[in-house]
N, C-alpha and C positions, 0 to 999 in steps of 0.2 A: 665607253668614253673615247678610246682610241681605235680608229678603224683604218687599216691600210688597204689601198686599192691601186690596181694598175689603171693608169689614166693617160690621156693625151698630154703631150708636152706643154700645152698651154696652161694646164692646171699646175704643173710644177713651176712654171715661170711665175705664176701669181705669188707663190710662196717665196721664190728666189728674190723677187723684188723687195721683200720685207726683211731680208737678212743683211744686216749692216756690214758684215765682213765681205760681202760680194759687191759692194758699191765701188768698183775699181775704175769707174768711167769707161767701162766696156759695155757696148750694147749687147746685152744678153737676151736677145729676142729669140723667136722661134728658129730663125735661120742659123743663129749661133749654135744652138743645141743640135739641130738636125744635121749640120755639116760635120759634127763630131762623130755621130753614130750611123751616118748614112750607109746603107748596104750591109750593115752588121746586125747580128742578133742583139737586141737591146731590151732593157727593162726600165720602165718609168713608173715609179710608185709615189703616191702621195699619202701622207698620214693626215687624218682628220681628227681633231680633238673637239668633241661635242659638235660635230658636223662642220667645223671651220678648218680649212686647209692650213696645216701648221708645220709640216715638214715634208721633205721629198728626197728621193735618191734617183739619179740617172746613172745607169751603168750599161756597158756594152762589151762584146767580145772583141778586144783590141788586138790581141796577138795571135789568135787562132792556135793556141798552145795548151788548151784545156784550162786556161785561167780566164777569169772574168774581171773586168776593171770597173770599180766603183768610181766614176768620174766626178760627179757632183753630188754632194749631200749637204743638207742643211735643215735647221729648225728655226723657225721664226723666234726671235729673241723673247717674245712674250710667252712662249710655250716651252721654254727650255726646262730641263730637270723634271720632266713629267713622264719620262720613259718613251718619248716619241722616237728618238733616234734608235733606241734599242729595238723597238717594234719594227721600224723600217729595216734595220740591219738583219734582224731575224727573218723577216719576210724574204729579203734578198738572198740570204744564205740558203733558205729552203728552196727558193726558185732556181738558183743556179745548181744546187745539188741535184734537184730533179732532172736537170738537163745534162748532167754528166760532167760538169765542171769540177775541177779538183782543187783550185786555188782561187781565192778572192784577193785582188790587188787594189791598193789605194795609194794616193799621194796626197800629202797635206803640207802645210808650211810650218816652220818652226814656231812662228808666233801664234799658231792656232792651238794653244795649250789645252783647251778643253777637249778638242778633237783628238789630240795625241793621247791624252789621258784615257779617253773613252776607248780608243783603239787598243791600247795596251790592256785595259781591263777585259776587252772582248777577245783576247788571245791573238792579236796581230803581232807580228815580229818585224823589226826594222830590217830592211834589206839593203838600203843605200841612202846616202845623203848627197844631194846636189848642192854644192856650195854657191852662194850668191855673194855679192859685194856686202850686203847687209845681212849679218848672221841670222837676224830674225826672219828673213825671207828665205832661208835655206829650205829646199824641198826635201821632205822626208818620205821615203818610199817604204811601204809596209805590205805584208801579205799574211794571209791566214789559210792554212790547209783546211779543206772542207770535208775530207774523207772521214 
């Protein structure tokens, strides 16, 4: 039912366009993504639910300090609560573990309550809060040890 595959960025962008939280009037096209991970080890995975692209993760080696950064992750609203994000995260964790990374880092916003809840359940720990003018927009930094 759920299959996770490493795919080109265009496949992740198809899913990204269906995620309501990411409609920030930013052009999230191929160049937007590629500029972020250019020249770095990266992972682009897409989860398919009954062969339909339903979720994705894009991550890369941001700090070259044995940590891997999960930069963008999302599941199409129609396919939430089916275990898709769990399968994506498990794939990512196995992938980075196989490559010797010791920590997985991620940043989300205070108003992304479902994601915060998911990350806490997956044993991520809060490391920092970046305060914004609107408390709902605060950036929450989390990490999980992979060892």
